[in-house]
C-alpha positions, 0 to 999 in steps of 0.5 A: 697721892693725897685725897682732899678732905671734903670740907677743904674742897667746900671752903675752896669753892666758897673762896673761889665763888666769893672772889669771882662774884666780887671781881665780876661786881667790881668790873660791872661797877667800873663799867657803869661808873657806880661806886656803890656797886664797886664797893660791894664787889670790894667787900666780896673780895675782902670776904673771900680773903678773910675766909681764906686767912681764917680757915687756912693755918 
């Protein structure tokens, strides 16, 4: 059994939080038909993917 390294858990939580917030903002932007809100959500999801790609080998 392996034990998760503490920084790995922190990065995982950060990626999941950024992704969840990004998707929520995207859904709100679509529902309210606000492109600027949709754009912010997309950048949140892109940020989550970037953190995941840069941190994980």
